[in-house]
C-alpha positions as a Markdown table, in Angstrom:
| # | Residue | x | y | z |
|---|---|---|---|---|
| 1 | Unk | -18.2 | -0.1 | -10.6 |
| 2 | Unk | -14.6 | 0.7 | -11.3 |
| 3 | Unk | -12.2 | 1.4 | -8.5 |
| 4 | Unk | -10.9 | 4.9 | -7.8 |
| 5 | Unk | -7.5 | 5.7 | -9.4 |
| 6 | Unk | -4.5 | 7.1 | -7.6 |
| 7 | Unk | -4.6 | 10.9 | -8.4 |
| 8 | Unk | -2.4 | 12.1 | -11.2 |
| 9 | Unk | -1.5 | 15.2 | -9.1 |
| 10 | Unk | 0.3 | 13.0 | -6.6 |
| 11 | Unk | 3.8 | 11.4 | -6.9 |
| 12 | Unk | 3.5 | 8.3 | -9.0 |
| 13 | Unk | 6.2 | 6.4 | -7.2 |
| 14 | Unk | 7.4 | 5.8 | -3.7 |
| 15 | Unk | 10.8 | 7.2 | -2.6 |
| 16 | Unk | 13.4 | 4.5 | -3.2 |
| 17 | Unk | 14.9 | 5.0 | 0.3 |
| 18 | Unk | 12.9 | 2.9 | 2.8 |
| 19 | Unk | 10.7 | 1.2 | 0.1 |
| 20 | Unk | 9.8 | -2.3 | 1.3 |
| 21 | Unk | 7.9 | -5.2 | -0.3 |
| 22 | Unk | 6.8 | -8.1 | 1.9 |
| 23 | Unk | 5.8 | -11.1 | -0.2 |
| 24 | Unk | 2.5 | -12.6 | 0.3 |
| 25 | Unk | 2.4 | -15.9 | 2.2 |
| 26 | Unk | -0.2 | -18.4 | 0.7 |
| 27 | Unk | 0.9 | -21.2 | 2.9 |
| 28 | Unk | -1.0 | -22.6 | 5.9 |
| 29 | Unk | 1.3 | -23.9 | 8.7 |
| 30 | Unk | 0.3 | -26.1 | 11.6 |
| 31 | Unk | 2.1 | -27.9 | 14.3 |
| 32 | Unk | 0.6 | -31.3 | 15.3 |
| 33 | Unk | 1.1 | -32.5 | 18.8 |
| 34 | Unk | 3.5 | -35.1 | 17.5 |
| 35 | Unk | 5.7 | -35.0 | 14.4 |
| 36 | Unk | 7.0 | -32.3 | 12.1 |
| 37 | Unk | 5.1 | -29.2 | 11.2 |
| 38 | Unk | 2.6 | -29.5 | 8.3 |
| 39 | Unk | 2.3 | -27.1 | 5.5 |
| 40 | Unk | -0.1 | -26.8 | 2.6 |
| 41 | Unk | -1.0 | -24.1 | 0.1 |
| 42 | Unk | -3.9 | -21.9 | 1.1 |
| 43 | Unk | -4.3 | -20.4 | -2.3 |
| 44 | Unk | -2.6 | -20.2 | -5.7 |
| 45 | Unk | -2.2 | -16.4 | -5.3 |
| 46 | Unk | 0.0 | -14.5 | -2.9 |
| 47 | Unk | -0.4 | -10.7 | -2.7 |
| 48 | Unk | 2.4 | -8.5 | -1.6 |
| 49 | Unk | 2.4 | -5.7 | 1.0 |
| 50 | Unk | 4.3 | -2.5 | 0.1 |
| 51 | Unk | 5.4 | 0.1 | 2.6 |
| 52 | Unk | 7.2 | 3.3 | 1.8 |
| 53 | Unk | 7.1 | 7.0 | 1.6 |
| 54 | Unk | 5.7 | 9.5 | -0.9 |
| 55 | Unk | 6.9 | 13.1 | -0.7 |
| 56 | Unk | 4.4 | 15.9 | -1.3 |
| 57 | Unk | 4.1 | 19.7 | -1.2 |
| 58 | Unk | 1.3 | 21.4 | 0.7 |
| 59 | Unk | -1.2 | 21.2 | -2.3 |
| 60 | Unk | -0.4 | 17.6 | -3.0 |
| 61 | Unk | -0.7 | 16.8 | 0.7 |
| 62 | Unk | -4.3 | 18.2 | 0.6 |
| 63 | Unk | -5.0 | 16.1 | -2.5 |
| 64 | Unk | -3.7 | 13.0 | -0.8 |
| 65 | Unk | -5.6 | 13.5 | 2.4 |
| 66 | Unk | -8.9 | 14.1 | 0.4 |
| 67 | Unk | -8.2 | 11.0 | -1.7 |
| 68 | Unk | -7.6 | 8.8 | 1.4 |
| 69 | Unk | -10.4 | 10.4 | 3.6 |
| 70 | Unk | -13.2 | 11.3 | 1.1 |
| 71 | Unk | -12.7 | 9.1 | -2.0 |
| 72 | Unk | -11.5 | 6.0 | -0.2 |
| 73 | Unk | -13.6 | 6.5 | 2.9 |
| 74 | Unk | -10.6 | 6.7 | 5.3 |
| 75 | Unk | -8.7 | 4.1 | 3.3 |
| 76 | Unk | -11.5 | 1.4 | 3.4 |
| 77 | Unk | -12.0 | 1.1 | -0.3 |
| 78 | Unk | -9.6 | -0.4 | -2.9 |
| 79 | Unk | -8.0 | 1.7 | -5.6 |
| 80 | Unk | -5.9 | 1.2 | -8.7 |
| 81 | Unk | -2.3 | 2.3 | -9.1 |
| 82 | Unk | 0.9 | 0.7 | -10.4 |
| 83 | Unk | 3.1 | -1.7 | -8.6 |
| 84 | Unk | 6.4 | -0.1 | -7.4 |
| 85 | Unk | 9.3 | -1.1 | -9.5 |
| 86 | Unk | 7.4 | -2.7 | -12.4 |
| 87 | Unk | 4.7 | -0.2 | -13.2 |
| 88 | Unk | 2.3 | -3.0 | -13.6 |
| 89 | Unk | -1.3 | -2.0 | -12.9 |
| 90 | Unk | -2.6 | -3.3 | -9.6 |
| 91 | Unk | -5.4 | -2.8 | -7.1 |
| 92 | Unk | -4.4 | -1.8 | -3.6 |
| 93 | Unk | -5.9 | -1.3 | -0.2 |
| 94 | Unk | -4.5 | 0.8 | 2.7 |
| 95 | Unk | -3.4 | -1.5 | 5.5 |
| 96 | Unk | -3.2 | 1.4 | 8.1 |
| 97 | Unk | -3.8 | 5.1 | 8.2 |
| 98 | Unk | -1.0 | 7.1 | 6.6 |
| 99 | Unk | 1.4 | 9.0 | 8.8 |
| 100 | Unk | 2.6 | 12.4 | 7.8 |
| 101 | Unk | 6.0 | 14.0 | 8.7 |
| 102 | Unk | 6.7 | 17.6 | 7.7 |
| 103 | Unk | 10.1 | 18.9 | 6.9 |
| 104 | Unk | 11.6 | 21.6 | 9.1 |
| 105 | Unk | 10.0 | 24.5 | 7.1 |
| 106 | Unk | 6.6 | 22.8 | 6.8 |
| 107 | Unk | 6.8 | 23.0 | 3.0 |
| 108 | Unk | 7.2 | 19.3 | 2.1 |
| 109 | Unk | 5.6 | 16.3 | 3.8 |
| 110 | Unk | 6.6 | 12.7 | 3.8 |
| 111 | Unk | 3.6 | 10.3 | 3.9 |
| 112 | Unk | 4.4 | 6.8 | 5.2 |
| 113 | Unk | 1.9 | 4.4 | 3.7 |
| 114 | Unk | 1.4 | 0.7 | 3.8 |
| 115 | Unk | -0.6 | -0.9 | 0.9 |
| 116 | Unk | -1.6 | -4.4 | 0.2 |
| 117 | Unk | -2.2 | -5.8 | -3.3 |
| 118 | Unk | -5.7 | -7.2 | -3.6 |
| 119 | Unk | -7.4 | -9.3 | -6.3 |
| 120 | Unk | -8.8 | -7.1 | -9.0 |
């Protein structure tokens, strides 16, 4: 079964301001009782975490909430979108519930979201 796809009605990019990529860490580290720390690769793949903001209007906000709550079952299912900056197709998973901040007039909403790339 194919993953759900990020809705076309929503912004297709994060806002540049505040966008953050945390590179995946495929290394296992351990500290023996004696001697220097040990490291070894855990895997040959490292998946990044992306955090940032998308800005929506009221209608888009409803679409986003329905996508997260109903389609992705409160963000528990993976979905397909494009990697910020490269537009490379990727599969993502929400790492935490999104947070919504309205503007002063309640017309636009900034959604802070954190996504992790997952193996396709």
